[in-house]
C-alpha positions, 0 to 999 in steps of 0.5 A: 929120203929115206925108204924102209923095206922088209925082208931085206936081207942079203946082197941080191935084196941090195941089188934086186932094190937097186936095179928097181930103182935105177930102172925108175931112174930114181936117183939113191946115195945109199942102199943098205939092210932095210933101207935107201936113202934117196938123193931127192923126195919123190912122189907118192906115185913114185911111192906106189910104184917102188911099192908094187914092183918091190912086193913082186920081189917079195920085198914090201915098203914099210911106213910103220915105225914099228916095223921099221925098228924091227926090220932095223934089228933084223938088218943089223942082226944079219950083218952081223952074223953073215956079212962081218968078218968079226962078230962083235966083242960086246954081248949082242944086247949092247950092241943092238942097244948102241946101233940103235939108241934104244933100252934094248929090253924095248927093243926086245919086247917089240921084237918078240911080240912082232917076229913071234920070237925073241931076239936071242933065238933069232940071232941063234938061228943065224949063228947057226945058219953061218956055221953051216955055211962055214962047214960047206966052205970046208975052210975052217975047223969047228974049233976055229968056228967056235971062236969065230962066232964067239961059242964058248966052245966046240962042245957049246956050238955042237950043242946048239947046232944039235938043238936047232938042227937035230943032228950034230956039226960033225954028221951034218959036214958028212952028209951029201945034200947038206940044207941050208935055209935061206936068210928071208925064212928064217 
């Protein structure tokens, strides 16, 4: 049995869900962003209890197939940009199509209608947050960051960064109170 969970976008969310299930003594075989594979079916009352507890943490159980699909898109994008060491070589539309085995135009229309933002813009927002994170680590140059995140050039990265944040990456690197958005707020 699978449970689909909305707003599950980071390792802390996965740990929260694991803790909730452990406390309720519900066995699971796998927890990924946006979904949990349970070992055994659970009762409707257990589902309701999980729903209530997760809600306290800002997480929501989902049953609507369209909402589940949108959350799968979000989980794939978040995992791809924030969790993996290397971004896929193919473009994002091909990657999503292959991961979800669905037509990209269908995915894109559903995502835009549900989230109020295009998949492309959502990816850009996440890439910029990843750029901020990598700048804060101060281990890579802007050239290395642009290469790592598949920007065509440092100029492209800088232009996109400024368009989203209002400041240049170089200026961001210099300021003391670097502000990042939580992934849940993107």
